[in-house]
C-alpha positions as CSV (number, residue, x, y, z in Angstrom):
1,X,36.8,13.1,-28.2
2,X,37.6,10.5,-26.1
3,X,34.2,9.9,-25.2
4,X,33.0,10.2,-29.1
5,X,35.1,7.5,-29.9
6,X,34.7,5.4,-27.4
7,X,31.0,5.4,-27.6
8,X,31.0,4.4,-30.9
9,X,32.7,0.9,-30.6
10,X,30.6,-1.7,-28.0
11,X,28.5,0.8,-26.6
12,X,27.1,-0.9,-24.0
13,X,31.0,-2.5,-22.1
14,X,32.8,0.8,-23.4
15,X,30.5,3.6,-22.4
16,X,30.5,1.9,-19.0
17,X,34.0,1.8,-18.9
18,X,34.8,5.1,-20.2
19,X,32.3,6.2,-17.8
20,X,34.0,4.2,-14.9
21,X,37.4,5.4,-15.6
22,X,36.3,8.8,-16.2
23,X,34.8,9.3,-12.4
24,X,38.4,7.8,-11.1
25,X,40.9,9.8,-12.1
26,X,41.6,13.3,-11.2
27,X,40.6,16.6,-13.5
28,X,44.4,17.3,-13.5
29,X,44.7,14.1,-15.2
30,X,42.1,14.3,-17.8
31,X,43.7,15.7,-20.6
32,X,46.0,12.4,-20.0
33,X,43.2,10.1,-20.9
34,X,42.5,12.1,-24.5
35,X,46.0,11.7,-25.2
36,X,45.6,8.3,-27.6
37,X,42.3,9.7,-28.5
38,X,44.5,12.6,-30.7
39,X,46.3,10.2,-32.2
40,X,43.4,8.1,-33.3
41,X,45.1,4.8,-31.8
42,X,46.5,3.1,-29.3
43,X,50.2,2.3,-29.2
44,X,51.2,-0.8,-27.3
45,X,54.8,-2.2,-27.2
46,X,54.5,-5.9,-26.2
47,X,57.4,-8.4,-25.8
48,X,57.3,-12.0,-25.4
49,X,60.5,-13.9,-24.3
50,X,59.4,-17.7,-24.7
51,X,56.7,-19.9,-26.8
52,X,54.2,-19.7,-23.5
53,X,54.3,-16.0,-23.4
54,X,54.0,-16.0,-26.8
55,X,50.5,-17.4,-26.6
56,X,49.7,-15.5,-23.3
57,X,50.5,-11.9,-25.2
58,X,48.8,-12.9,-28.4
59,X,45.8,-13.4,-26.5
60,X,45.7,-10.2,-24.7
61,X,46.0,-8.5,-27.9
62,X,42.9,-9.8,-29.1
63,X,41.6,-8.7,-25.5
64,X,42.8,-5.5,-26.2
65,X,41.1,-4.7,-29.5
66,X,38.4,-6.4,-28.1
67,X,37.5,-3.6,-25.3
68,X,38.9,-0.5,-26.3
69,X,37.3,2.3,-28.1
70,X,40.6,3.5,-30.0
71,X,42.4,1.7,-32.8
72,X,45.2,-0.6,-31.5
73,X,48.1,-0.7,-32.9
74,X,51.3,-3.1,-31.7
75,X,54.9,-3.4,-32.1
76,X,57.4,-5.2,-30.0
77,X,58.7,-8.8,-30.0
78,X,57.0,-12.1,-30.3
79,X,56.5,-15.6,-31.9
80,X,53.9,-17.0,-34.3
81,X,50.5,-16.6,-32.6
82,X,52.0,-12.9,-32.1
83,X,51.9,-12.6,-35.5
84,X,48.4,-13.5,-36.0
85,X,47.1,-10.9,-33.7
86,X,49.1,-8.3,-36.2
87,X,52.7,-7.9,-35.0
88,X,56.1,-7.8,-37.0
89,X,58.7,-8.9,-34.6
90,X,61.6,-7.2,-34.7
91,X,63.7,-10.2,-34.4
92,X,63.1,-13.8,-34.3
93,X,61.6,-14.9,-30.4
94,X,64.2,-17.7,-30.4
95,X,66.9,-15.0,-29.9
96,X,66.2,-14.3,-26.6
97,X,64.2,-18.0,-25.1
98,X,67.4,-19.3,-22.9
99,X,65.8,-20.7,-20.1
100,X,67.9,-21.0,-16.8
101,X,70.3,-19.2,-15.2
102,X,73.7,-20.9,-16.8
103,X,72.4,-21.9,-19.9
104,X,71.9,-17.8,-20.5
105,X,75.8,-17.4,-21.0
106,X,76.4,-18.7,-24.3
107,X,74.4,-16.1,-25.6
108,X,74.9,-13.1,-23.7
109,X,76.3,-11.0,-26.7
110,X,73.0,-11.3,-28.7
111,X,70.9,-10.9,-25.8
112,X,72.4,-7.6,-24.9
113,X,71.9,-6.6,-28.9
114,X,68.5,-7.4,-29.4
115,X,67.7,-5.6,-25.3
116,X,69.7,-2.6,-27.5
117,X,67.5,-3.3,-30.5
118,X,64.5,-3.6,-29.0
119,X,64.6,-0.6,-26.6
120,X,65.2,1.8,-29.6
121,X,62.7,0.5,-31.2
122,X,60.4,1.7,-28.7
123,X,60.9,5.2,-28.0
124,X,60.9,5.0,-31.4
125,X,57.2,3.7,-31.1
126,X,56.3,6.0,-28.7
127,X,53.5,3.5,-27.2
128,X,51.1,4.6,-24.7
129,X,51.5,0.8,-23.4
130,X,54.6,-1.0,-23.0
131,X,53.6,-4.6,-21.5
132,X,56.5,-7.4,-20.6
133,X,54.8,-11.5,-20.4
134,X,57.2,-13.6,-18.7
135,X,60.8,-14.1,-19.8
136,X,61.5,-11.9,-16.5
137,X,65.3,-11.7,-17.5
138,X,64.6,-9.8,-20.5
139,X,61.4,-7.6,-19.5
140,X,62.8,-6.2,-16.4
141,X,65.8,-4.9,-17.8
142,X,64.1,-3.7,-20.8
143,X,61.9,-2.0,-18.9
144,X,64.4,-0.2,-16.2
145,X,66.5,0.7,-19.8
146,X,63.2,2.2,-20.8
147,X,62.0,3.9,-17.7
148,X,65.9,5.2,-17.2
149,X,65.9,6.7,-21.2
150,X,62.4,8.5,-20.8
151,X,63.5,10.2,-17.6
152,X,67.3,11.6,-19.8
153,X,65.0,12.9,-22.0
154,X,62.4,14.6,-20.0
155,X,59.8,12.6,-21.4
156,X,56.7,11.3,-19.6
157,X,57.0,7.8,-19.0
158,X,54.2,5.4,-20.7
159,X,52.6,2.6,-18.4
160,X,54.3,-0.5,-17.4
161,X,52.5,-3.5,-17.0
162,X,54.3,-7.2,-17.2
163,X,52.3,-10.1,-17.2
164,X,53.4,-13.1,-14.9
165,X,54.6,-12.5,-12.0
166,X,58.0,-13.4,-11.3
167,X,58.7,-15.8,-8.8
168,X,60.8,-14.2,-6.6
169,X,58.6,-15.6,-4.5
170,X,60.1,-19.1,-4.4
171,X,63.5,-18.1,-3.7
172,X,65.7,-17.1,-0.2
173,X,65.8,-13.3,-0.6
174,X,63.4,-13.3,-3.9
175,X,61.4,-10.9,-1.8
176,X,64.4,-8.0,-2.0
177,X,64.2,-8.4,-5.7
178,X,60.3,-7.8,-6.1
179,X,60.3,-4.5,-3.9
180,X,63.4,-3.2,-6.4
181,X,60.8,-3.8,-9.2
182,X,58.4,-0.6,-8.1
183,X,61.6,1.7,-9.9
184,X,60.4,0.6,-13.4
185,X,56.8,-1.6,-13.3
186,X,53.2,-0.1,-12.7
187,X,51.6,-2.8,-12.3
188,X,51.9,-6.7,-12.1
189,X,49.5,-8.7,-13.8
190,X,49.6,-12.3,-11.9
191,X,49.0,-15.8,-12.8
192,X,48.3,-17.5,-9.6
193,X,46.0,-16.6,-6.1
194,X,48.4,-15.8,-3.7
195,X,50.9,-13.5,-5.7
196,X,49.3,-9.5,-5.8
197,X,49.4,-10.2,-1.8
198,X,53.8,-10.6,-1.8
199,X,53.9,-7.8,-4.5
200,X,51.5,-6.0,-3.1
201,X,53.8,-5.7,0.6
202,X,57.0,-5.1,-1.8
203,X,55.9,-2.1,-2.8
204,X,54.4,-3.1,-6.3
205,X,50.6,-3.0,-7.8
206,X,49.4,-5.8,-8.7
207,X,46.0,-8.1,-9.6
208,X,45.3,-11.9,-10.0
209,X,43.6,-12.0,-13.5
210,X,43.9,-16.3,-13.4
211,X,46.0,-19.0,-15.3
212,X,46.4,-18.6,-18.8
213,X,45.4,-22.3,-18.7
214,X,41.8,-21.8,-18.3
215,X,41.6,-20.4,-21.8
216,X,43.2,-23.3,-23.7
217,X,40.0,-24.9,-22.3
218,X,37.7,-22.4,-24.1
219,X,39.8,-22.9,-27.4
220,X,38.8,-26.8,-27.2
221,X,35.3,-25.4,-27.7
222,X,34.5,-28.4,-24.8
223,X,31.3,-25.9,-24.4
224,X,30.0,-24.8,-21.4
225,X,29.2,-27.6,-19.1
226,X,32.8,-28.3,-19.2
227,X,33.4,-25.7,-18.0
228,X,31.0,-25.4,-15.1
229,X,31.9,-28.8,-14.1
230,X,35.2,-27.9,-12.5
231,X,36.7,-26.6,-16.1
232,X,37.5,-30.5,-16.8
233,X,38.9,-31.7,-19.7
234,X,37.3,-34.8,-21.1
235,X,39.1,-38.0,-22.0
236,X,38.2,-40.4,-25.1
237,X,40.7,-43.6,-24.2
238,X,38.6,-45.7,-25.9
239,X,38.5,-43.5,-29.1
240,X,41.8,-42.9,-28.7
241,X,43.2,-46.7,-28.5
242,X,40.8,-47.9,-31.5
243,X,42.0,-45.4,-33.9
244,X,45.6,-46.0,-33.1
245,X,45.3,-50.0,-32.5
246,X,46.2,-49.9,-29.0
247,X,45.1,-53.3,-26.8
248,X,43.4,-51.7,-23.5
249,X,46.1,-53.7,-22.0
250,X,49.7,-51.9,-22.9
251,X,47.3,-48.6,-22.8
252,X,48.0,-46.3,-19.2
253,X,45.9,-44.2,-17.3
254,X,48.8,-42.2,-15.5
255,X,51.3,-39.8,-17.0
256,X,55.0,-39.0,-17.4
257,X,55.4,-35.4,-17.6
258,X,57.6,-32.1,-17.1
259,X,57.2,-29.6,-14.3
260,X,55.7,-26.7,-15.7
261,X,52.4,-26.3,-17.9
262,X,52.5,-30.2,-18.7
263,X,51.8,-30.5,-14.7
264,X,48.6,-27.9,-15.0
265,X,47.4,-29.4,-17.9
266,X,47.5,-32.8,-16.6
267,X,45.4,-31.9,-13.6
268,X,42.7,-30.1,-16.4
269,X,42.7,-33.8,-17.6
270,X,42.2,-34.9,-13.5
271,X,44.9,-37.3,-15.3
272,X,47.6,-38.5,-12.0
273,X,50.9,-38.2,-13.2
274,X,54.6,-38.3,-11.7
275,X,56.5,-35.5,-12.6
276,X,60.3,-35.5,-13.5
277,X,62.8,-32.0,-13.6
278,X,66.2,-32.7,-14.7
279,X,68.5,-29.1,-15.6
280,X,72.0,-27.8,-15.8
281,X,74.4,-29.1,-12.8
282,X,74.6,-25.4,-11.7
283,X,71.0,-24.2,-11.9
284,X,70.1,-28.0,-9.9
285,X,72.5,-26.3,-7.8
286,X,70.9,-23.4,-7.5
287,X,67.3,-24.3,-6.9
288,X,68.5,-27.2,-4.0
289,X,70.6,-24.3,-2.1
290,X,68.5,-21.1,-2.7
291,X,64.7,-22.5,-2.7
292,X,61.9,-21.6,-0.3
293,X,59.4,-23.6,-1.4
294,X,60.0,-28.0,-1.4
295,X,58.4,-28.7,-4.2
296,X,59.1,-27.8,-8.1
297,X,55.7,-29.0,-9.5
298,X,52.6,-25.4,-9.6
299,X,49.8,-27.7,-8.5
300,X,52.1,-28.7,-4.8
301,X,52.9,-25.7,-4.3
302,X,49.3,-24.4,-4.9
303,X,48.1,-27.0,-2.1
304,X,51.5,-27.3,0.0
305,X,51.0,-30.9,-0.1
306,X,53.8,-33.6,-2.1
307,X,50.1,-35.0,-4.1
308,X,51.9,-35.2,-7.3
309,X,55.4,-37.3,-6.6
310,X,58.0,-35.3,-8.1
311,X,61.8,-37.2,-9.0
312,X,64.4,-34.3,-8.9
313,X,67.9,-34.2,-9.6
314,X,69.8,-37.2,-9.6
315,X,66.3,-39.1,-8.2
316,X,65.3,-38.4,-11.9
317,X,66.4,-41.5,-13.9
318,X,65.1,-44.2,-15.2
319,X,64.5,-46.9,-12.6
320,X,63.2,-43.7,-10.0
321,X,60.4,-43.0,-12.3
322,X,59.6,-46.4,-13.0
323,X,59.4,-47.5,-9.2
324,X,56.9,-44.0,-8.9
325,X,55.0,-44.7,-12.0
326,X,54.6,-48.1,-10.6
327,X,53.1,-47.3,-7.7
328,X,50.9,-45.1,-9.1
329,X,49.3,-47.5,-11.6
330,X,48.8,-49.3,-8.8
331,X,48.0,-47.2,-6.4
332,X,44.3,-46.7,-7.0
333,X,44.1,-44.2,-3.6
334,X,46.9,-42.5,-4.8
335,X,45.6,-41.6,-8.1
336,X,41.9,-40.8,-6.8
337,X,43.7,-38.4,-4.4
338,X,45.5,-36.6,-7.2
339,X,42.4,-36.1,-8.6
340,X,40.3,-34.2,-6.2
341,X,43.3,-32.3,-5.5
342,X,43.2,-31.5,-9.1
343,X,39.4,-29.9,-8.5
344,X,41.2,-27.6,-5.8
345,X,43.3,-26.2,-7.6
346,X,41.6,-25.5,-10.8
347,X,39.7,-23.8,-8.7
348,X,42.3,-21.9,-7.0
349,X,43.6,-20.7,-10.3
350,X,39.8,-19.1,-11.5
351,X,39.9,-16.0,-11.8
352,X,36.4,-15.6,-9.1
353,X,35.0,-12.4,-8.1
354,X,36.4,-12.4,-4.7
355,X,40.1,-13.1,-6.3
356,X,39.8,-10.0,-8.2
357,X,38.5,-8.1,-4.6
358,X,42.0,-6.2,-5.0
359,X,40.9,-4.2,-8.4
360,X,37.7,-2.7,-6.9
361,X,36.9,-1.0,-10.6
362,X,36.3,-4.8,-11.4
363,X,34.2,-5.5,-8.9
364,X,31.6,-2.3,-10.5
365,X,32.0,-3.1,-14.2
366,X,33.7,-7.1,-14.1
367,X,30.3,-8.3,-14.6
368,X,30.1,-6.7,-17.8
369,X,32.8,-7.8,-19.3
370,X,32.2,-9.8,-22.5
371,X,34.5,-12.3,-21.0
372,X,35.2,-12.9,-17.7
373,X,38.8,-14.8,-18.5
374,X,42.4,-14.1,-17.5
375,X,43.1,-12.2,-21.3
376,X,40.0,-10.4,-21.1
377,X,40.7,-9.5,-17.6
378,X,44.4,-8.4,-18.5
379,X,43.3,-6.1,-21.1
380,X,40.9,-4.4,-18.6
381,X,43.2,-3.8,-15.9
382,X,45.6,-2.6,-19.1
383,X,43.4,-0.1,-20.4
384,X,42.2,1.5,-17.0
385,X,45.4,1.3,-15.4
386,X,47.0,3.0,-18.2
387,X,43.9,5.6,-19.1
388,X,43.7,7.5,-15.6
389,X,47.7,8.0,-15.9
């Protein structure tokens, strides 16, 4: 039955996927593969707790539909992007979109209520697969409760995936926390190249799928030339200045940005920048005394170098920011150093065959994927891993 359904959709891609899955599982597990086929659908319970996760999850949903031989039905929690993929969120994503440690305290009661609602909804949905995206505070509590509930009810638990590895590697004692995740996380989909090895050393199955920001470039419809030319976002500064009446002399070739995704976006645009970061004073204290890495922006972490100036905590004030920006504006050597570094960073974030070598199935089948993008690779891992349980 499963073979028939699979080959009826996208024959070239999915037939190969089926043969690979069948070849890789034991005879005793063939029945598990056919369970979803008996239901004539694949049920995926998916949860994202913030805007960036909403975007990542929506792309994963679209890719799952492209690859799956069965109709895919979604339930869970998400935002506007996931709703475009057919998700009816249990509640507004803003209810659990709280960043930081101490910032969460005023929202704890609502957080607990929403966690209970989500756990109950997942059990009623009877998913074949559960996927949580980032938002580790909510996600890990959900996965842990679900695994415990299935055990109490004597039921076989669905496959649990977590997309975007937690940055425990950046904290003192963080690897001990990683080791505990294997009790309720079956597979981690990593967006940084060094994360799978850290996960595996701590008992977690993990695969590097590439950084989601690369798909932003694809969605801008820039064409293949820009992608092959180092995933570089082109600039149109003269056109922008003309449209907005900006004289060529007020216009700047450097930027001030936050420490998150924006810093990587600057790298894609090859735009030199200064990173600024402030938080709740207790969060800053925690970072100062518990962080293992000396940098806060991802490009610096990947290169293990302070190639991008960072103004952190008490140093993140107007005078210090102005001084760092003026130095970068006046020093073309520093600008060029960032641009060269950006080429290295973007290459590290790309899901090349060498960096997905930990997944033998991708070595054999990856060349047949419709798109070798982070979301497509993640969807393949989810489907393959879930079907062989």
